[in-house]
N, C-alpha and C positions, 0 to 999 in steps of 0.2 A: 322653507325650508335650504339648508349649506349641504350640497352633493359631492360627496370621497371624490378625491382623487386618487384615477384609478391609471394615471399612468406608471404606476409598478408592476402595475397587476400584466397591462399590457405590451407590457417592457420582455417579464416575465411567462408568457406568453409566447412573443418571437423568441426570445433564444431557448424557449424549451423545444419549436421548431422547428428553428433554427437549425439544433443540435441532433435532434430526430431524423433528419432527414438530411443529411450527409451522415449519418450515422447507419443509416437503410444501404446510401450512395458511396459506402465505404472512401470517403472522405476526411471523413473528422479526425482519422489525427494526426492524415499533412495540416491541416489548418494547425490544432490548437499542438503543432510541431514550432511550422513560425508566429505565433503568439510566442513560445516563452522565450522564441534563439529576438525574436526580438526587443523583449520584455528582460530578455541574462537572465533565466533559470534554466533555461535546457542542458541538461548532461543528455553526451553519452549516454548507448542503446546495449547495454551489457555482451559482449559476444562473446566471454570467454566457453564454451562447455564445461558438461560435467565431467570429472576424472572420479572414477573409483576410484575406491583407497587397497596402496597395491595387496595390504596384507589385513584382517581383523582376528583381534587377537580383543577373543570372547575375556566377560569379569568375574575377577578370584570367586568361587561360590567354596566357598568350608562345609557348609553347613554348621557352623556358631553365629543363630540369629543373631540378632542386634539388641541389644538393652540400653535400653537407652540410658537407667537407673544406674549403669556403669555412667558414666558422660562425665567430663568432664565442665563443672562451671566456671568460672571466673567470677573475678569480683563481689564473691560471695558473703 
């Protein structure tokens, strides 16, 4: 009987083990950043801070319910 080729299986087990250990040690992010830079996919981290809008205008509620039968339909 032919034995199945398990190279991909062992490769995935090894890769998953490396990722789990590097994540546990806290070095996964730096390794991924270096890899992305070497491949050319790296994007800078967004450092902009959220600013709340200066004021809020609530939506206008005139008390009239929206009636869909009054909608104008084009090309009918």
